[in-house]
N, C-alpha and C positions, 0 to 999 in steps of 0.2 A: 281275333287273329287266328288263322288256321295253323295246322301243325308245321307246315313249311315256313310260314312267317315266324313262328316261335323259334324254329331251328336257326333261321337267319339271325334273329335277335341274339340268341345265345352265342352264335359264332362271332358276331360283331363285338359282343362284350368280351369274349376270350381274346380277340385280337387287340382290343383296346387295353386290356390288362397286360398283355404281353408287351405292348408299346411302352406303357408307363414303367414296367419292371425293367425292360431292356435299357431304357433311358437311365434309370438308377444304376444299373450294373455298369454301363459305360462310364458314368461318373466315378463310381467306386474303383474301377480299373485304373482310371487316370490317377487317383490318389495313390494307388500302390505302385504304379509304373513311373510316375513323375513327381511324387511327393506332394502334389497339389493339383487343383483343377480349376479352370476358369468357367466351367459350364454348370457347376453344381447349383441346383435350386435350394432354397431354404428348406429346413427340416419339415416345417408344418406343411408347406406346399407339396413336397414329395409324399409325405405320409398321407395327406388328404387325397391326393390323386390316386395312389395305389389302393387306399382303403375304399374310396368311392367306387373305383372300377370293380373291386372285388365284391362289394355289396350289390352293385348292379348285376354282376354275373350271377351271384347266388339268387337274387330275386328272379331273374329270368329263368334260372334252372327250376325254381319252385313253380313258376307259371307253366313251364313245359311239363313238369311232372303232373300238375293238377289237370291240365287240359288234354294231355296226350297219354299219360300213364308211364310208370317206370318200366313196364315190361313191353314196351311198344315195338321192339325190334332192333335189329343189328345196328344200323347207322345211328339211330337216336341213342342207343346205349353207348356206342363208341363216342358220340358227341358228349354225352353226360360224363363219361370217364375222363375225356380230355378236359372238359370244363372243370371237373373236380380237381384235377392235377394243377390247372392254372390257378384255381381259387386257393389251393393249399399254398402255392408260392406267394400269392398276394397276401394271404393272412399272415404267413410267416414274416414277410418283409414289413407289413404294416404294424404287426405286433412289436417287432424290435424297434422300429422307428418311433412308435408311440412311447415305448418304455424309455428311450433316450430323451424324448421330448419332455416327459413328465418327471425327469429326475430333478431333485432340488436344485434351484438356481438356474435351471435350463431356460434358454430363450430360443427365439427363432434362428437357430444357428445353421450355417451352411453344412452340407453333407461332408465336405472336406474336413470339417472340424470334428466330426463324430464317427465317420465310417470306420476309421482305423481302430477305434476302441471298441467297435461292436462286431465287426466281421474281420476275418483274416482273408488273405488272398485265396486260400483254398476254398473257403466258404463261397466267395464270389464266383470262383470258377465253377463250382458245383451248381449254383443257381443259374449261371449262364448256360451250362450244359442242359439243364432241365428246360429252360426257355427255348433253346435251340431245338430240342427234341419235339416240343409242342409245335414249334413253327414248321419243322420238317413234316410232321404228321398232317398239319393243315394243308401244306403245299402239295404233298405227294398223294394223299388218299382221301382225306375227309371231305374236302370241298367237292371233289369229283363224285364221291358216294352220295352226298347230299343232292347234287344236281340230278344224278340218276334217279334217286328216290322221288324227287319233285316231278320229273318227267313221267314217272310211272303212276303218279297219283292223278285223280280226276278233279282236283280243286279248281275253282274259278280263278284263283289268284296265282296259278302256276306261272304265267308269263311274268308277272311282277316279281315273284320269288326267284325265278331264274335270273332275271336282270339284277336283282340284289346280290345273289350269289356270285354272278360274274363280276360285279363291282368289288365284292369282298375278295375274289380271286386276284383281281388287279392289285388291290391293296396288299394282300399277302405276298405277291411277287415283289412289289415295291419294298416291303419290309425286309424280305429275305435278301434282296439285292442292295439294301441300304441306300436307296436313291433319294428318299425324302426324309426331312426331319420329322420329329414326333408331332410337332404342331400341325403340319400339313396333313399327316395321316389321321390325326384326331378330327380335324375339320372334315375330311372325307367320310370318316365313320359317323360323324354327327349328321351329315346329309343323308346317309343311308338310314340312320335312326329315324329321321323325320319321315322318309318315304315308307319305311316299314310300318309305321304307325298309321299312315294315311295313304294306302295304295292308290286311291283315286287321283292323287296328285302326281303320280309318277316318281321315278327314282331320283331324278335331279330336277327339282322345280325351277322355274324361271325366277329371276329376282323378285318380280311382282308377286308371284305365287308364294315365294318364301316369306315375303313381308306379311302376308295374310295368315300364315300358319305359325308365325313367331310371336303372336301377341301375348300369350300367357305361358307360365311355366308348365301348366298341365298339358298344353299343346306341344311344348318342346320335348317333354319327357325328361325323366331324371338324368339320363346319361348326357343329353344335350345341354341341360342346365349346368351340370358339373363341368362340361367341356368349355362352355362360354365363360364361366366364372374362373376356371383355372387359367384360361387364356389371358384374361384381364389381369389376374394376380401375377402371372408370369411376366406380363408386359410391364407392370409396375416394378417388379423385382429386378435387382441387378446383383451380380455375383459378389460384390464387395460389401453388401448391405450390413453385414454383421461382423466384418473383419476387425474393425476398431474395437468394438465391445469385447470380442473374444480375446483381444490382445491385452486388455487392461487386467492387471493383477487383482485377485480377490483381496478384500480388506483383511489385514492381519487379524487373527483371532482376538476377540475381546477389545477391539478398537472401534472407534467411530460411533459407538452406541450413545454417546452424549447428544447426538443429533435429535434423539427422541426424548430428551429430558425437558421438563417444563421450565427450568430456570433459564433466565436470559443473561446470566452472568457466569462465566467460567471462574470458579473460585480460586483456581491456581494463578490466574493471570489478571482477574478483575476486568476482563474485556467484555463489553456489552455486545450483544448480538440479538437479532430478532428471532423470536421463538419459531422454530420450524413446526412444532406441534400446533401452535396457533394458526399458522398458515394452512396446514393440512385440513384443519377442522373449520376454519373461519372463511371469511369472504374475500380475502386477498387473492389475486389471480396469478401473480408472478412472484417467485422467490429466486433471488440471485445469489449464487455461490461464487465467490471470487477469492483470489489469493495469489501468492507468489508462484513463479514457475516451479514445478516439482513439489508443490505442497500437498498434493493428493486430491485435487478437485475431481478428476475423472473417477478415481477410486471411490470417492464419496458419492458421486452420482450413481455409479453402478451399485454401491451398497444400498442406497435408497431404493433403487429399482427392485432389488432382490429381497428386501426385507418384508416379511408378512405384516410387520407393524405398520408399514406405509399404507397398505390397503385397508388395514383395520381402522386407522385414523381417518382415511379418506371416506370410509363408509359413513362417518358422521355427517360429512358434507354432502355426500350423494343421496342421503335420506332414502335409501331403499331402491334408488334407480340404478340401472346397470352401469357399472364402472368399467371403462376401457382405458388401459394404460399403454402408452407407446413411447419409444425412446429413439434418439438419434445421437450419434457421436461423430462430430466432425473430425477429420484426420488430414493434417497438412501433407502427408506423404501418400495419401490414398488416391483412388481413382477420382475422376472428375465428379462423379456422383457423391463421393464422400466429402467433397470440399465446396459444394454449391447449394444454393437455395433449392434448385430443382431436385437434387438428391435428397435433401431434407424433406420436402413435401411428398415426394414419391414414397419415401420410407414410412412417413406417418400414415399415408393413405393405405399402404400395404399392410401395416400393422392393424389398422382399423378394419379394413375390409376382409382380412383373414379371419378376424374374430366375429364380424357381422356380415357374413356373405350375402345375406338377404338385401343389403344396401347396394350391391354391385349393379344390379339391373336398374336401380333407381337413379343413382348418381352418374352412371356411365351408360345411360339408356341406349343411345345411338351406337356406341361401341359394342355394347352387349349384343344388340340385334345383329350388328355387322359380323361380330365374331361367330355368332350362331349360324350365320349364313356362310361362313368360311371366307369372309372378305378381309383382306390384309388391312392393318391399321397404320395410320401415320404416327410419328413420334409424339409423345406427350410434351406440350410446351409448358413453360412455367406459368403463364397466365391461366391456362386451362386447369393446371394442377391446383393452383391457388383457389380458383373459383369452385372447383369440386370439393376441396377440403372445407371451404367456408360454407358451402351448401350443406354438407353433412352436419357441421356444427350448428348451423342456423335452423335447419329443418327437423332436427331430431333432438328435441328438448327432453325426450324420455331417456336419453343417454347422458352420462357424465364422462368427461375425458381428462386424463392426467398425462401430460406430456413432459418428458425430460429431454433437454437438448444440451449436450455437453460440448465444450471446446469452441465457443463462438469465435475465439481469437484464431482458430485454425481454418476458418472460412477463407476461401480464396476468391477475391473479387474478380481477378482476371479470368479464372476458369468459369466463374458463375455469370460473368457479364452483368453483374449487379453490384451494389455497394453494401458496405457495412450498415449504413443508415437504412437501406431497404430491408436488411435482415432484422434489424431491431424493430422496424415498422411492422414486419410480419409477426414477430413475437407479440407485440402490443395488440395487433389486430386480432390474433387468435385468442389472446387472453381477454379480449373485450366481450367475448361470449360468456353468458352467465354459467354455462355448463362446462367451462374449461378452467383448469389450473395448470400451471407450467413452472417447472424448475429449469433455470438456465445457468450455465457456468462459463466463466471466461477469466482471463487475466484482467487485472484492473486497468485496462487501457482507457484513455480519456473518453472515447466514443461510447464505451459501455458504462463508465461512471456517469456520464450525462444521460444516456438513454434509460438506465435503470435506477436513477437517483431517487425516485419516489416509491420504490418497492422495497419490501423487507429483504434483508441480506445477511450474509455472514462472511467474515474473512477467515478462511480455514486455517491459515498459518498462525492465527491468534488462539486457536482452540485445541491444538493437538499436542500440547506439552505432555499431558499424562499418557497419551497414546505413544508418543515417541519414547518416553521413559520405559513404558511396558515393552515396546518392540525391542529396544536396545538391550534391556535386561534379559529378555527371553532368548534372543538370538545369540548373544554372547554366552549367556548362562547355560545354553544347551551344549556348548562345547566342553568336552571333558577336561581340557587344560584350564579353561576359565573356572570351572567348578573347583578345581584344586586351588587356584589362585584366590578365589573368594574365601575359602576356608583359611588360607594362610594370611591373607591381608584384607579383611572385609571392609575396613575403613577406606583404603585407597581404591578398592574395587567399586564402592558406592560413589566415590568422587569421580571415577572414570565415567560412570553412567551419567552423573550430574553434568559433567563437562560436555558429553555428547548432546545431552538435552538442551543445554543453554547455547551451545555453539550452532545448533541446527537452525535456530530462528524460525522454527515451524516448518522447515522444508524437509518433508519425509524422504524425498529422493536423495538428499544429501546424507541423511542418516543411513539409508540403505547402502550407499556406496562406501561410507565410512566404516560401517560394521563389517562389510565384506573385507575391507583392508585390514581391520583389526583381527578378524578371524584368520586371515592369511598369516598375520603375525603370530597368532596362537599356534598354527601348524608349524611355525619355525621356532617354537618354544620361547617366544617373548615372555618376559615377566611383566608385572604391573607397570613398573617404571618404563620399560620398553614400549608398552602399549600407550602410556601417557605421552611419551615423546613422539611416537608415531601419530597420535591424535593431534598434538600441538603443531606438528608439521603440516597438517592439512588445513587449508583455508576454509572459511565458512561460506564463501561465495562459490556457487556451482561452477561457474566458468573457470575460476581459479583452481577449483578442485580438479576439474578435468585436465587442466595443465599439469598439475602434480601427478595425476595418474599416468598421463602420457610420458612425463619425464622419468617415471620409475620403470618404464619398460626396459628390459635388459638390452644392452647394446647389440647382442647377437640376434635379437628379434625385431629391432626397430624398423628395418627395411620391410619385413613381412607385415608387421602391424600397420605401418604407414600405408602400404599398398592395399591391404584388406579394407582399411577404413576409407580409403579413396574409392575403392570399388563399391563399397556399400553406399557411400554418399552419392556417387554418380548413378549407380544402379537404381536407387530409390528416388532420386531427384527427377527421374523421367518416368512417370507412372504409365508405362506402355502396357504392362500386364503385371501380374504378381511376380515380384522379384524373390524367387525362392532360393533355398539353401543349395539345391542342386545347380542352379544357374550360377550362383556365386562360386561354387566349386569349379565349374567349367571355366569361368572367367579368370580365376586365379591360376589354374593349372594348365590351361590350354596354350600351346604355342602352335605355330603354323604346321609343324611336322605332325603333332598329335591330330590336328584337324584333318590333314591330308590322309593319315593312316586309318582314321576311324571310319568304319563302314556305315553306310546309310541304313541303319536298322535299329530297332528299339533296344534300349538297355534292359537287362534283366532286373527283376524286382530286387534281388539281393545286391546287385551293383548300385542301384539307385539309393537304397537305404544305407549302404555302407558309406557312400559319398556324403549323404546328408548327416549321418552320425559323425563322420570325420570333420565336416565343416562346423558342426555345433561345438565339438571339443576344441577345435582350432580357434574359433572365435573367443571362447572363454580364456584360452591361454594367451592369445595374441592381442585381443582387444579389451581384455580385462573387464568384460561386462558392459562396455559401451554399445556394442552391437549384439543382438540376440537372435536366436531362431524361435519364432513365435508359432502360433497355431497354424496348422496346415503347412508347416515348414517354410513359412514366409519370413524373410529377413526383416528385422525392425530395429530401430534405435532404442536404447534404454528409455529415452525421453526426447521430446522435441528439442530440449536444450542442447542435446548432443549434436544435432544437425546445426543448430545456431553456432555452436563452438567450432564445428568443422568449417564454417564459413568465415571464421575470424582470423586475425593476423597471426596469432601464435601458431595455429595449426598449419596455415599456409607455409610459414617459414619452416616448421618441423618437417612437413611432408616434402618440401623442396630439398631439404638437406638429406633425408634418409631414403626416399624412393630412388630406385635405380634410374640412371640417366636416360635409359631408353624406355622407361615405363610410361605408357600413355593409357590412363584408365579407360577412356572411351574405346581405344583399340582392343584392350583386353575384353571389354564388354561385347564388342563386335565378335571376337573369337568365341566368347561364351554363347552368344546367340546362335552363331552358325553351328556350333557343336550341339546345342540344344535341338536345333532343327534336324541335324543328322541322326540324333538318337531319339527323336520324337516317336512316341507310341500313339498313332492316330486312332481316334474312335472308329467304330465300324460304320456308323451312319455317314453317308457321303456328304450330306449338307453340313453336318457338324464338322466333318473333316475339312471341307472347303473353308468354313468360317474360321476354324482355328488356324488353318494354314495361312489364311489371309492375315490374321492377327500376328502370326510369326513374321510374315512378310513386312508388315508395317513396322514392327519392332526392329527387325534387322535393318530396314531402310533408315530408320532414325539413328540406330547405333552406327551405321556406316557414315551417315552425315556428321555425327559427332566426332567420329574418328578422322574423317576428312578435314574437318575444321581444326581439331586440336593437334593432329600430327603434322598437318601441312603437306601431306603426301598421299598418293593413291595407295590403297591396299589391294592391288590388282590380283595377286595370287589368291587372297581370301575371297575376293568377289567372284573370281572364276570358279572357286570351289562352291560358293553359294549358288552360282548359276547351275552347276551340274547337280547339286543336291536338290534344288528346287525343281529342276527338270525331272528328276527321278520321282519326287513326290507328286508332281503334277500329273505324271503318267498313270498314277494309281487312282485318280479321281474319276468317278463316273458321273455322267450328266444325263438327266432325263430330258432329252432334247429331240426335236425333229431332225431328220437326216441331214438337212442343209446346215442347221445350226451346229449339229454334232461334228460335221465335217469342218466347219469354220473353227470350232474350239480345238479340234485335233491338231490343227496347224498353227494354233496360237502359241505365243510365248507365255510362260508361267506368270509373268507380271500382270497378265490380264485378270488374274485373281483379285487384284486390287479393285477392279470394277470402276476404275477412275476414267471417266470420259470427261476431260476438263472442259470440253465444249458443252456437253449436256449439263455438267454440274454448275458451271459459272455463267453460261450464256443461254439460259432457258428463255423461252418465249421469243426467240429470234425470228423475225419475219424476213423472208427473202423479198427482193424487189417485186417478184411476181405475186406476192401476197401469201405464199405458202409458208408453213412453219418448217423450221429446221428439224431434221430427224437425226438421232444419234448415229455417229459413224462407227465403223469397225476400226478400232484403234490399231489393230495389227501390232501389238506391243512388242518391244524388244528390250534387251538389257540396257541399251543406251537410253531408251525412254524411261526405264526404271531409275537409272542414274540421274536423269534430268529431273524427274519428279522429286527426288530426295536431295537435289542440289549438290551432287558429288562433283564439285568443280575440278578438283585435282585429278580424279579419275578420268573425266571427260578430256581434260587438257592432255593427259598422258596418251589417251587413245588417239587424239588428233595428231600428236607428235609421231606416233607409230604408224598410223594408217593414212594420215593426211586429211585435210579439210573435207575431201569428198565423202568421208565417212558420214558426216552430218547430212549432206545432201542426199545420200543414198537411203537414209532412214525413211521408211514409208509414211511416217506420220510427222508433221512439222514439230520439231522439238521446241520451237519457240512457244507454241501453245501451252506446253507443260511448264515452261519457265516463266511465262507472264502471269504469275499468280502473286497475291499480296503478301509476299515475304520479303523482309528487308534485305536479306542476303541474296536475293534473286538478282539484284542489280548487276552484281559481278558476273553471274551466270549468263544473263541476257547479253551483256557486253561480250563475253567469251564466244557465245554462239554467233552473234552478229559479226564479230571480227573474223570468224572463220567461215564466213560465207552463207550463214542462214539469212534468208530474205524475208523481211517483214511483209512483202507483197506476195509471198508464196500462197497458193490457193489451197483451200480445204473446203470440200463440198461446194465449190464454186464461189467461195468467199475468202478474201485475203486474211492472213493471220492478223494484220493490223486492224482490219474491220472487226474481227472477233474480239480483239482486245478492247476496242472502244465500246462494243456492245456489253462486254463484261463489266466495264467501268460503269456504264449506265445501269446495269442490273444491280450492282452493289449499291449505287446511289438510290435506287428505287424511287425515282421521281414520279409522282402521280399516284402513289398507292392510296387508294380510297380518297383521292382528292387532297391528300396530305403529302408531306415529304419525310421520308424516313432515311436517315443517314447513319448506318451502322459504323460508328467511328472505331478507331483503335484496331482491334483484331481483324475486322472485316474490310475496313477501308481506311487508308492512310493517304490523304491528299498529297503530302510531301513525297511519299514513296511513288505515287502515280506520276508526279511531276518529273521525278528522276527517270522513270520508265519512258515517259513520253519524249523527254529530251534525248535519251539514248536512241530510241527508235527513229526519231526524225533525223538524227545525225547520220544514220545508216540508210537513208533513202526512203523512209516511210512518207506516204503522200499526206500532207496536212488537210487535203480537201476530199477525203473519201466520204461517201454517204453512209451514215450509220442509222439504224432504226431507233426511233424515239416514240414515246407514247404521250398522248395529250388527253387529259380529262377535262372537258369543257366545264363541268361542275361535278358535284358529288353524286348526282343521280344519273347522269348520262353515261353511256357506255364509252369505254376508252376508244380513241381513234389513233391509228398508227400513222406516223409521218416519218420522213427521212430528212436528216439534216447533216451538215458538216460538223466536225468536232468543235469549231469555234462557235457555231450557233448553239450547240448543246451546252457548252460551258457558259456562254453569255446568258442563256435562259436560267441556268442554275444560279449564276451570280445574282441575277435579278430577284430570284425567289428568296435567296438568303439575305437580301437587303430589305425584304418586306417584314416589318416587325410583327404584324399580326400573323403572318405565315410562320415565322420562326417560333412564336409563342405556341401556335397550334402544333407545330412540329414537335416541340419539347413535350407537350401533353401527350401526343400520340406515341412518341417513343417511350415515355415512362409507362404508359398503359400497356403497350403491346410488345415492347422489345427490352424493357428494363434498362435502356440507355437513358442518360440524363440530358444529352445534348450540350454538355458543358464545353465541348471542343469545337462548337460551331464557329467561333471567331477565327480560330486557327485554320479551319477548313476554308473560310472565306479568303484568307490571305493566300493560301496555296492555289485556290481556284483562279484568283486574279493573276498569279504567276503563270499558270497554265495558259490562260488567255493571252498574256503578253508573249509567251513563247510561240504559240500558234501564229500570232500576227507576224512575228519576226520571220517565221518560216514561210510566209506567203499565204497563210490561211484566210479564207473568206467566210463570211457569215451568210449561210444559205439554208433555207428550210423549204420543204415542199411536201404536199400530201401524197400519199401512196398512189392515188389515181392520176396524179399530175406529173409523175416522173417520166421524162422523155423515153419513148419506146426504145431508142437505140441503147439506152443504159441497161435495159433489161434483157437485151439480146445476147445470148452466150457467145463469147469469143470476140466481141467487138472491142475496138481500141478504147472507146469511151467507158465501157463497163469495167475494163481492167483498171483504168485510171481511177474509177470510183471504188475500186476494191472488190468488184464482183465480176463473175463471168456468167 
């Protein structure tokens, strides 16, 4: 490589390091400005990215010095100085991140959990200033000087180097204008890296040429390899991956060490349990930790993970082979990934591949090559994730794997679209490999008792008597008042501890709550008898204990406590995004006037942290420890049992009595969401800004729907404020678009951020009668379309009353298309729209809304997929709901004999053939298929293998489909089917009467 090529390589490395470092700074700023961040990468990924980019830069600098010389002249010296400044920043960040990562008990934590303890806001601002100075120098001078130097040289590679510098110039402009996310910029830099190493191929190779130059890591070059690996790790990672682990308390000092004892009998209780040490060193593959709610299962799992002793004992089993440990903690209140099988497998894959990066190109070969080429990837499916994990375990016998999976009882079958049986099957399948050991924990539910009956186990509540005594003795004994009472009355003091231990029944959470109550009594100068009476007044059952705690809230605070607990429950019960302390503060304090008076601008750092601190103190005094501020200022319950308590009859009665009569928690959460949007501090990167703004938009839409349903009225003033706020934010977003597209976006409504084309999303593969495919339409969104998407029935009703039914007809996009989606509460909305003049025969892209609906129904049924029948039941398709939709549409004039596209697979090997048929013919065909026993058996097998559905609801589906057929017949439906080529010509002619009757123009 000549001097110019080396200079290009150094400049590319500088820009890449600036990208990674700026990404980190954006995340850190969010932590300080909002108390949390939804964008943060895990600690290892961030540290590795910055460290790898820094090493690549230093390596290129050494090569430049070796081949060109340090005294080679002005521009090269300026480039060296700039590169050195960038490398200094990279080394500084990487060093601090590594030190955080390697602290005792540290795991792959999110940046949000560690940044505030490592940097302060001024440090971050200084780093940002240094990065901006480097970026300005690249933009304003250095790239221009390098170009001039290349033009003045006589190298044969001048043309190629100039092209590379021009590409870097475009990237620098993109970076300075914040138009692209970091992933896109890294992809562009990787392409330039390829071309710089192989000038004969040109700057941007064709896909075929790329394939030939991506065969080996040596061809890719170190920077490109790191880029592809990082892309795949980031693709597996999700923001909440370590939230649950971070929220689990550390084991109290000098407790739980019995887990490493050889004895199988706890001498204090005489309870037999299977030796954990034998499990670690022996051939057993699964160890099950079970116990009562609140007995400390998660704390024990975390303790096992963090103890050096665990790895020491596992080394006997691994026999010198490399040991990889990975963990996952299910969370009932977390994101979908925290509650599902897919989240579990993604997390395990991320743990493994982070530690064994050389496996990435082997197990994700196609995706690895595609990422190196800059090709966007599809989402990872559960079947693919399982296959990949099994491939690693099966093909790499030189490795040993130790998995810990906590909280199986917090797995959510609805979010996962799989069953508890499937989860247990997965655990047994993984443990079937000779190189795998696994610890699992759960409550002793029947399905787990049955599934893990043949494996060694322990019941933790039988084994913690000594730990509970130690905990209670130390926690109370550390209080100066208790120290005095022990001296005065040692006998009754010991009896108090004995009573706590015996009443606990092994439930550590109970002990924690009770000792908090007793310590509160000590601050009130209770004596030993007072403390004993206080203890005797506390029930040993957790749910009853919560009742006592709630009953002891002072009368002057009961309304505030009730409303805070309600806000916490509803706020965490809808996992739209991290429910932080700042958001809870907004939700509790905001009224309409505060929202109207608040400017649309970011809160200052001091204001953010004062509100978070205030909320933390308020929760302690009003909720008495039942709700806490956890890591990254996220709101969390003391334990899952608190959520279960708030769903019970005692709490419902208490809240109904003490909450203000006009208090609606979902309405308060809507106010909080709007205030959060108004005071949002957006990241500088435009794509991140769009993505986060879209997340806010989805969250506020769901909050608005909850308020609409619960309050039974429209929140029009708030929604108007939302409209103006979102309009202001929308105007600040830049798009890297061609002039025509930019013009279209400039006139769009902010709700277009949702990216929801209900036609494209639900009606893919639609064939027109002329044989052409449907192309996505310009939605030309509006606030009314947004309200329809989120089913704000009361708001739409109010707008119709104010403006008249013509309001619906004047909307540029048929609102019925938004409403005809598989949500049970859409029936009311569909009826509302039809009653006020929406027409099921209204045309969209030359096709009626009614025809779109039927094709959407077909697409959800997926008849003919690979010669099988896939019926995504429940969430994706509810035949009973569709029956109600069809009945309502027919009542308002929908034509029962429209032609809808259907697909026929003659057999599993032949290509699909499109045909058109009436709804009655389509439903009749479907009924016949569901009556074929062989077909149904194949269907169930296919669903289990590819969709994780079991097909257990097929009989109910048959009954509802029969009802749909009967309804269509009653409305004059005919059974007709024809091939595409045989449809009468007049049907395909735009504007004819026949075509309109068939649902087309």
